[in-house]
C-alpha positions as CSV (number, residue, x, y, z in Angstrom):
1,X,22.5,-8.4,18.1
2,X,19.6,-11.0,18.9
3,X,16.6,-11.7,16.4
4,X,13.4,-13.0,17.0
5,X,10.6,-13.4,15.6
6,X,6.3,-12.2,17.1
7,X,3.5,-12.2,15.6
8,X,5.4,-13.9,12.5
9,X,7.4,-10.7,11.7
10,X,11.2,-10.9,12.0
11,X,12.4,-8.5,14.6
12,X,16.2,-7.5,15.8
13,X,17.2,-5.5,19.4
14,X,20.5,-4.0,19.8
15,X,22.6,-5.1,22.7
16,X,25.6,-3.8,24.3
17,X,25.7,-6.3,26.8
18,X,24.3,-10.3,26.1
19,X,22.1,-9.5,29.6
20,X,21.2,-6.0,27.9
21,X,20.0,-3.7,27.8
22,X,18.3,-4.2,25.0
23,X,17.2,-1.2,22.7
24,X,14.8,-1.4,20.4
25,X,15.0,1.0,17.7
26,X,12.0,3.1,15.4
27,X,11.7,0.6,13.0
28,X,12.7,-3.6,14.8
29,X,12.1,-5.5,11.9
30,X,12.8,-6.5,8.7
31,X,10.0,-7.6,6.9
32,X,6.0,-7.8,7.3
33,X,4.3,-10.9,8.4
34,X,4.9,-12.8,5.5
35,X,9.0,-12.8,6.0
36,X,9.8,-13.8,2.8
37,X,11.9,-10.9,2.3
38,X,13.6,-11.4,5.1
39,X,15.0,-14.4,4.6
40,X,16.0,-13.2,1.1
41,X,17.2,-10.2,1.7
42,X,21.0,-8.9,2.7
43,X,21.6,-7.7,6.0
44,X,23.0,-3.7,5.8
45,X,24.7,-2.1,8.8
46,X,23.6,1.5,9.1
47,X,26.2,4.3,10.7
48,X,24.1,4.2,14.3
49,X,24.4,0.5,14.1
50,X,20.9,-0.1,13.2
51,X,19.9,-2.9,10.6
52,X,18.5,-2.6,7.3
53,X,18.2,-5.2,4.5
54,X,18.7,-4.7,0.7
55,X,18.4,-6.7,-2.4
56,X,21.0,-9.9,-3.1
57,X,23.0,-8.4,-6.1
58,X,22.3,-12.1,-7.2
59,X,18.9,-11.2,-7.9
60,X,19.3,-8.2,-8.2
61,X,21.9,-8.9,-11.3
62,X,19.5,-11.5,-12.6
63,X,16.8,-9.1,-13.8
64,X,19.1,-8.5,-17.2
65,X,16.7,-8.2,-20.2
66,X,15.0,-4.6,-20.4
67,X,11.9,-4.7,-21.7
68,X,10.1,-1.8,-23.5
69,X,7.3,0.5,-22.0
70,X,5.2,3.1,-22.3
71,X,3.3,5.2,-20.4
72,X,0.0,6.3,-21.1
73,X,-3.2,9.3,-20.0
74,X,-4.7,6.9,-17.4
75,X,-6.5,9.0,-15.2
76,X,-6.2,12.2,-14.0
77,X,-3.6,14.8,-15.0
78,X,-0.6,12.6,-16.6
79,X,2.0,14.1,-18.7
80,X,4.8,12.0,-20.2
81,X,7.5,12.8,-20.3
82,X,11.2,11.9,-21.9
83,X,12.7,10.5,-18.7
84,X,9.7,9.8,-17.0
85,X,6.3,11.0,-15.9
86,X,5.0,13.5,-14.2
87,X,1.4,13.0,-12.2
88,X,-0.4,15.7,-10.5
89,X,-4.3,15.1,-8.6
90,X,-4.5,18.0,-5.9
91,X,-7.8,16.7,-4.3
92,X,-7.7,13.5,-6.4
93,X,-6.6,10.4,-8.0
94,X,-4.0,10.1,-11.3
95,X,-2.3,7.3,-12.6
96,X,-0.3,6.5,-16.0
97,X,-0.4,2.6,-16.8
98,X,2.8,1.5,-18.7
99,X,1.1,-2.0,-20.6
100,X,1.3,-5.7,-19.4
101,X,3.4,-6.9,-16.9
102,X,5.0,-10.3,-17.3
103,X,4.7,-13.1,-14.4
104,X,8.3,-12.4,-13.5
105,X,9.7,-9.2,-13.8
106,X,11.5,-6.0,-11.3
107,X,9.9,-3.2,-11.6
108,X,12.2,-0.1,-10.5
109,X,11.3,3.4,-10.3
110,X,12.7,6.0,-8.4
111,X,9.6,8.6,-7.3
112,X,9.7,12.6,-5.9
113,X,6.8,13.5,-4.3
114,X,5.7,17.4,-3.5
115,X,5.0,18.5,0.1
116,X,1.5,17.1,1.9
117,X,1.1,14.3,-0.9
118,X,-1.3,12.0,0.3
119,X,0.2,8.5,-1.5
120,X,2.4,7.6,-4.4
121,X,4.0,4.5,-5.9
122,X,3.9,1.9,-8.4
123,X,0.6,0.1,-9.2
124,X,0.7,-3.7,-10.5
125,X,-1.9,-6.1,-12.1
126,X,-4.7,-3.2,-13.3
127,X,-7.7,-3.8,-15.0
128,X,-8.1,-2.2,-18.5
129,X,-10.6,0.0,-17.3
130,X,-8.5,0.6,-14.1
131,X,-11.1,-0.1,-11.5
132,X,-8.7,-2.7,-10.1
133,X,-5.1,-3.5,-8.9
134,X,-3.2,-3.8,-6.6
135,X,-1.1,-0.8,-4.7
136,X,2.7,-0.5,-3.4
137,X,1.8,3.0,-1.7
138,X,4.4,5.1,-0.1
139,X,2.0,7.3,2.2
140,X,4.2,10.5,3.5
141,X,2.2,12.0,5.8
142,X,1.8,8.7,7.8
143,X,5.9,7.6,6.8
144,X,4.8,4.1,5.7
145,X,4.6,1.7,3.0
146,X,1.9,-0.4,2.4
147,X,0.2,-2.6,0.1
148,X,-3.4,-1.8,-1.4
149,X,-6.0,-3.5,-3.9
150,X,-8.6,-1.8,-5.4
151,X,-11.5,-3.4,-5.3
152,X,-10.7,-4.4,-1.1
153,X,-11.7,-7.2,0.4
154,X,-13.7,-5.4,3.0
155,X,-13.8,-1.6,5.2
156,X,-9.9,-1.7,5.7
157,X,-7.3,0.5,4.1
158,X,-4.7,-1.7,2.9
159,X,-3.2,-5.0,3.5
160,X,-3.0,-5.0,7.9
161,X,0.7,-6.4,9.0
162,X,1.9,-6.1,5.7
163,X,3.2,-1.9,6.2
164,X,6.4,-1.0,6.8
165,X,8.1,1.7,8.7
166,X,9.8,4.2,6.1
167,X,11.3,8.3,6.8
168,X,9.5,10.1,3.9
169,X,10.4,13.4,2.6
170,X,9.3,15.5,-0.3
171,X,11.2,17.1,-2.9
172,X,13.8,13.6,-1.9
173,X,13.5,11.1,-4.3
174,X,13.1,7.6,-3.1
175,X,13.8,4.7,-5.2
176,X,11.8,1.5,-5.3
177,X,12.0,-1.9,-6.6
178,X,9.2,-4.4,-7.2
179,X,9.9,-8.1,-7.4
180,X,7.2,-10.0,-8.9
181,X,7.4,-14.1,-9.5
182,X,4.1,-15.0,-10.6
183,X,2.0,-15.0,-6.9
184,X,5.1,-13.5,-4.8
185,X,5.9,-9.7,-4.6
186,X,8.7,-8.1,-3.3
187,X,9.3,-3.9,-2.5
188,X,12.4,-2.3,-1.4
189,X,12.4,1.2,-0.5
190,X,15.7,2.7,-1.3
191,X,17.7,-0.8,-0.8
192,X,16.7,-0.1,3.2
193,X,13.4,-1.5,3.7
194,X,11.6,-4.7,2.6
195,X,7.7,-5.5,2.2
196,X,6.6,-8.9,1.2
197,X,2.8,-10.3,0.2
198,X,1.2,-12.1,-2.3
199,X,-0.7,-11.3,-5.5
200,X,-3.3,-14.3,-5.4
201,X,-6.5,-12.2,-6.4
202,X,-5.6,-10.0,-9.7
203,X,-4.0,-12.6,-11.8
204,X,-3.3,-10.3,-15.1
205,X,-3.1,-6.5,-16.0
206,X,-0.7,-3.7,-16.5
207,X,1.6,-2.4,-14.7
208,X,2.2,1.9,-13.5
209,X,2.4,4.7,-11.9
210,X,-0.2,6.6,-9.3
211,X,-0.4,9.5,-6.6
212,X,-3.1,10.2,-4.5
213,X,-4.3,13.6,-3.7
214,X,-0.9,15.6,-4.3
215,X,1.8,15.8,-7.0
216,X,4.9,13.2,-8.2
217,X,7.8,12.9,-10.1
218,X,8.3,9.1,-11.7
219,X,11.8,9.3,-13.6
220,X,14.8,6.5,-13.8
221,X,12.0,3.9,-14.9
222,X,12.5,0.0,-15.8
223,X,10.4,-3.1,-16.1
224,X,13.0,-6.1,-16.6
225,X,12.7,-10.0,-17.0
226,X,15.2,-13.3,-16.3
């Protein structure tokens, strides 16, 4: 196994012999261009020999102080349930803010989306009018995890270079852990994929969940601090 850095992205290429042949898996990188998660994550070897990443136990367990939250009717069809929240937006967008987020926190949520859902996930630093926010978005139709913001800095669909490939299937739970430390944001999906980005432009605001052009259920939700 050899580790290489190409275009500021950490990759792994398994091989049977020192001189090759080298085998490039479908997902051959640990992180996006910022590399923060690749430097702090724990390696996990999958049954097929491929390596994935998970949150180090020391980091995960450090966020032990749970905070209270309350989902609100934000935009679109929002049904607040005892165990979570259901969002429906078959041809539009729906979101539910849950309260102000501290500068250091961990947000954990499990997502189950319906077939043909275009996007769903966690929003960060959302404004009161919901016109601006960061979005940690699962895109099932493209099998990827991306980071987006509104308003966007130009005509781009998301933060290019930060996106991460991930296999997504409807009616299957996906666990998201979002760690925020001031401007640093690291996302782990199912303890297999890591994505790192920075929160420079939007300084404060609420956190919550969202769905675009589809339906999603969010449960096993927790926000905690150090």
